[in-house]
N, C-alpha and C positions, 0 to 999 in steps of 0.2 A: 399632680404637678403638670403645669402647662408651659409651653414655650412657643415662641414665634416661629414662623416658617412653615413651608409645605413639605410634607413627608410622604414617602412612597411605601412605607411598611403597611401591613394590614391594620385596619382599625380594630379588628377583633381577632386576636391571635388564636383563641380557642376555636372559633369557626374556621379559620384558615387551617389549623392543624387537622381538624376533621376532614376538610376537603382534600388536603394533601394525602392523608392516609387512604382516603377512598381512591384517589388517582393512583397511588402506589399499588394498591390491591389490583386495580385494573391492568397496570403495567405487568405485574408479576403473573396475573392470570394469562395475559397474552403470551408471555414467555413459556409458561407451563403448557400452553396449548399450541405451541409453534408447529408441531407435526400436523395439526388440523387447519392451519392457516396459510395456504399457499398465496402467491401473489394474486391480487384481483384488480381489475381495471377501476380507475377512479370514476366517480359519477360525472356526468356531463356538466352539472351545475356546481362542481366543487369550487372552482375559482370564485364564483359568485358568493358561495357560502363563506369563503375565507376572506373576502375583500374587507379592507380596513377603512373604507371611505367615511364611515359614520362613527369612527372610534374616538370622537372628541371627548365623550364621557365614558369612562371605563365601565365595562359590564360586570366587573368583580371576578374574583378568583373562581368561585363555584361555577359560574356560567362558562368561563373560559376553560376550566379544567374539563367540564362536560363536553365541550366542543373538541378539545384535544382527544378525548377518548372516542368520540363518535365520528368526527369528521377528519381527523388527521391520522391517528394511529392505525386504523384499518388499511390505509392505502400506502403502505410501505413498499420498498423495493421487492420484498418477498424473500430476501436472502437468509432469513432465519429458518426457512423451511428446508427439511432434509433432502428434497428433490430439486433444490435450486442449484443448477450447475452452470448457469450463464455467467460469462465474463469471469472475474475472480473476486467475488464478494464474500468477505468473512461472515460468519453466522451469528456473531454477538455472544456475550457471556452474561448470565444473570448476576455474577458477582460484580461485574463492572457497572451495573445499575447503581449499586450501593456506592461504588467509588465515584461515579459521576455526581451523585447526590452530595457527597462530602466535598468534592472539588468545587461544585457550584456554591455550596455553603461557605467555604473558605474564601472563594473568589480571589485566589492568589494570582499575582502577576509574576510569571516565572522568567521574566527577562533578566532579573538580577536581584540584588540585595540579599540580606542574610536572614533567611527564614526557612521553615521546615520543608516547604515544597521543593526547595532547591536540593535538599538532601535526599528526598525521594527520587528526584530525577537523576542525581548522581549515582545512587544505588542501582537504579534501573539501567543506566548506561554502563556502569561497571560490569554488570551481569551480561549485557549485550556484547560488549567488547570481549568478554571472556568466551562467549559462544563463537565470535567471529574468528578467533585465533590471531588477530592482528597483534603487533608488538606492543610492549608496555608503553611505548611512546605515543600510542594512538589516543585519539579523543573522539567524542561523538556528541551529537545533539539530536533531540527529537524534533520532528518536522510535521507538517500536515500530511506528508506522504512522500513517495519516491520522486514525484515530479519536482517538488521543492528541494528535496535532498540532492537531486541531480544538478540543479542550479548551483548549490553550495559547492559541490564537488568540482564542477568545472571552473568555478571562480578560483578555487584553491589551485587547480592545475594551471590556470592562466597566470596566477601570481608566482608560482614556482618557475614557470617557463620564462616570464618576462620581467620578474622583479616586482617588489611591492609598490614602486613608484607608479605602476600602472593604475593603482587605485586613485591617484590624483590626476594623472595625465590622460587616462582613458586609452582607448584602442585605436584612435584615428591614425596614428603613425606606425602601428604595428603591421608586420607582414600578414598576408592571408594565412589562416590556419586550417588544419584538417582534423576532423574527429572521425575515427573509423568505427563503423558498426557493421554488423552482418545483416543480411536480409531478414526482415521480420522483427527488427529491434523496435522497442516501444517509441512512440512519437514524442515522449517527454524529452528525448535527447535533442531533437531539432528545436523544440520549444525553448529548452534551456539556452541553446546557442543564440536563438533570437533574443532572449531576455537579456543576455550579457553583451549583446551588440555584434557578435561575429556573424550572425545570420545562418539560416538553415542551409545555405549553399556550402557551408563548411562541413556538412555531413558527407562523408565518403563511404558509400555502401560497397562492401566487399562480398565476394561470392561465398556460398556455403557448400559444404560437402553434401552428399546424398543423405547423411544422417542429420542434416540441418545445423551442423556445427560450423563455426567460422572456418573458412579455408585459409590456412596459414600462408600458403603460397600466394594466394590472391592478395592477402594482407601485405606481405613483404613487397610484392610488385607495386602495390598502391603507394606504400610509404616511399619507396625508392623514386617513383615517378613524381610524386608531390615534391619531394626534396629537390629533385632536378629542376622542377618548375618554379622553385622559390617559395613553396608553401611550407609552413612549419607544422609538423605533426604534433598536435596538442595533447591528444588522448586516444586511447584505444578502449572501446567499451566491450567487455565480455558479458555475456548473458547467462545468468543462472535462473533458468526457467523461462523459456520464451513465451510470448503472448499466444502464439498460434498453436504450438505443439508441446510446450512444456520441456523442450530440449535444453540441454546445458552445453555451453561451449567447453572446449578443453582448456580450462582456466590455467592449469599448470603450464601448458605450452604457450599460451598467450603471455603469462607472467615471464617466462623465459625470454620471449621475443621483446617484451617491453624493457626488461633489464638490459638486454643486449643493445637495444636501440635508444635507451634512455628516454622512453616515452611514458607518460602517466598512464597507469592501468586502473580503470574504473570498472567495477562490477555492478551491473544492474541486477539486483537480486530481490526485486519487489516481493515476490512470493517464494522464489526458490531458495532464499537464504535459510528458510526453516527446514529444508531437507536435511540440514546438518543435525537436526534433532531426531530424525527418523532412524529406523533400524537399517542395517546393511541389506541390500546394496545401495539403497537410495541415499544414505548419508555420505557416500563417496562421490556423489554427483558433483558436489561443490568443492572438491579437492582443488587446491590452488587459490581459492578465494582469499585465504589468509595472507597471500602475497600481494594483494592489491594495494594501490595507493589510496583508494577510496571505495566505499561500498554504500549502496543505498538499499533500503528494505522497508517493508510495511509491516506493522503490527496488526493492521485492520484487515489483513487478508487471512493467511493460514493460521495466525494466532488468535483470530476471532475477537480481538479487542475492538470495541465499538469505534466507528469513524469519528474523527480521523486521527491517525497516528502513524507516522513513519520515522525513519532515522537516517542520518548521514554520518558515516564513520570515515575518519581521515587518519592516515598512518602516522602523521607528524603533528603532535599537539601544538608545537610552536608555530608551524606553518598555518595551521588551522586558526589559531588565535590572531596571528598577524594579518590574516586575510580578511578579518571582519571587525576587529576591535576598533571602536571609535567612542571616545568618552568626552563629550562636552562638559563644561564646568558643572552643569546641573546633575551630572552623573558621576561626579568625582568620588573616588573611593574614600570611605571613612575608615579610621583605625578601629572604631568600635561602633556599636549600635546597628540599626537596620541598614544603614548605608555601607556596612562592612561586608565581610565574606570573601572567600578566595575564589569563588566560581560565579561569574555572571554570564548567563547563556547568551546575552546580547553580544558578547565578545566572540561568539562562535557561529553566528548566523545573521540573518537580515532583520529579524523581528526584535523590537524592544518590548512590546506588549505580547506576551505569550501565555496561553492558557495552561492549566495544570494537567496536561496530557499524561504525564508520567504516572499519576495516581492509578488510573485504570489499568495500566500495564503492570505496575508494581503489585496491585491487588490481585490481578490474574495469576501472576507467577507465584506470589506468596501463598494464595489460598488453594490453587489447583495443583501446582507443582510441575516441574519440568517433565517428570516421568509420564504424567497423564497427557501432556501435550505431545510428547514423543509417541505415545501409543496412538493418539488420535491422528497424527500426521502419517504414521505408518499405515493405519487403517485406510486412510484416503488413497494411498498409493496402491494398496492391495485391491481396494474397490475399483480403482481405475483399470487395473489389470483384469479384473472380473468383467467389467464393461466391455473391454476389448475382446475377451473370450466370447461373450454373448453376441457381439457384433459379428465376429468371425463365424459363429455358428448359424447366423441368420441368413435366410434366402433373400432378405429385403435390404440388407445393409452391408456396406463394404468399408473396412477399416482404411482410413486415408493415410495413416502414418503410425508406425509402431509406437506403442505407449512407452514413454521413458520415465515419467514421474506421475503426475496427477492430472494430465490433460489427455482426453480421448476425442479424436476427430474422425467422423465417418460420413460417408455419402449414402444416398438412398437410391433404391432401384428405379424409382420414378416419382415424379411430383416435385414441387417447388419447396426447397428447404426453408425458405423464409416463411412461406405460408404454413408449413408443417410446424415450425418453431412457434409461430404465433398461435396456431390452434392448440398446441400443447400448453402454452402459457395461459391462454384464456380459459381452457376447461380445467385448469388446476392439476394436470397430470404431472408436469415437470417443466422446468425452465432450462432450455438450452440456448446458447447463443449460436451465431452462424459465422462461418469464415470460408476462405477459399484455400485449398491445399493443392498444389501442382495444377492450378487452373480449374479444379473441380469444387463446386459449392458443397459445403459440409455443415453438419451439425457439430457443435463443439461443446464438450463438457469439461469444466474445470472443477475438480473436487477439493474443496477446502472446508467443508462443513463437518463439524464434529458430531452432528446429529444424524448423519447419513449412515445407513446400514446396507448390508448386502441385499436385503429384501427390497430396499428402495431402488437399487440398481436394476434388479430383475424387473420390478414394476415399471420403471422408466423406459427400459428398452422395449418391453412388451407394448407400452403405450405408443412408442415411436413406430413399431411394426404395424400396429393397428392404424395409425394415422397414414402410413405409407400405402396401406391396402386401400384406404378410402380416397387417396389422392387421385 
């Protein structure tokens, strides 16, 4: 049978199937060998190899897949390796490779309409909300990550504060607002305020206690002064797992203050949300989070789901819906058929075109189980405590801040921490990031990798000590 038109499917499906199976084998081989594949610098000529200037005539799947395996896959971030402790990058899951394959095959748009992918996301979010402890009135949506989730949460806070007409009239006539964060809060807060028009000057940084928790007295003074100056307190941001030290604010105390002052309470729980799955005492770190008006978190960090996938949770489903729903006539609801369904996620966020992110999360939870994730998260907390013990026992290293959860920061006796970090990365020993604690440059380890063992911790600290000796 022939037909007119140009088509983009393979000319020979048997050849394509063979090439796909070969690529899949190489992907799985890489995952099986993750322990032996630390980060490596990309070649100087990689940009030239990957340039598409001559791609007017396609090279075909076989050649393209070969280049994926040879010129792309080897030069990853390195976060699949068990001694990758830099920043907070999840380690990935083999089962999610299968989920991503199915998601790409289905090519579902999860902005709305009545189809199976919507039910997968519904089930995933129902599970997430159960973990959060938010009330039954709450709703949620999957996002690219906490940065996007924070924008959604602050839009909902704005609409509750000023009414839904602000969606039409904008913020031009509104009073100045203030959003309260403690020192060390993630930069996504100021970016979110820039995105929704209030500007980063709306961020009011309050002091912290010696334990790096938000100082409630400083917060109360800041709120009182801003109100006296005519500024409207829009939201208070509690941190569940800080970027620098992994510390958790006293979320219950902040919730009390927000209830007393009638201020929106948002919890930035990008990775710390998942401490709720850990054993005691770490599971108690996030107590009070369930009282928030909104929560943001990431699946691609401590849950190791492949990038990207985060979530925004809001305590009031009606408010959430009213903050984002917008249905032009071409998106009108049908009573039956594909245009039906009681849940369109475009009504709960900014995106109409949305990928099938939920499938890789659903597959991870369904196949691995919550108990296994709980054990892995608990292991990371124990391993971080072990790292702190090794640092304290070292003549060359000094712990910069007591370990609270899964982040360990320490200074070196001599040498430049940036050069030491780069040396360890390049020689494949371990990946640390760098930060500054109380004015002192430090190496920083954030443990969210399910492949990490106590042996890896011992080897990494030994490698740091040797690098310090050479410095």
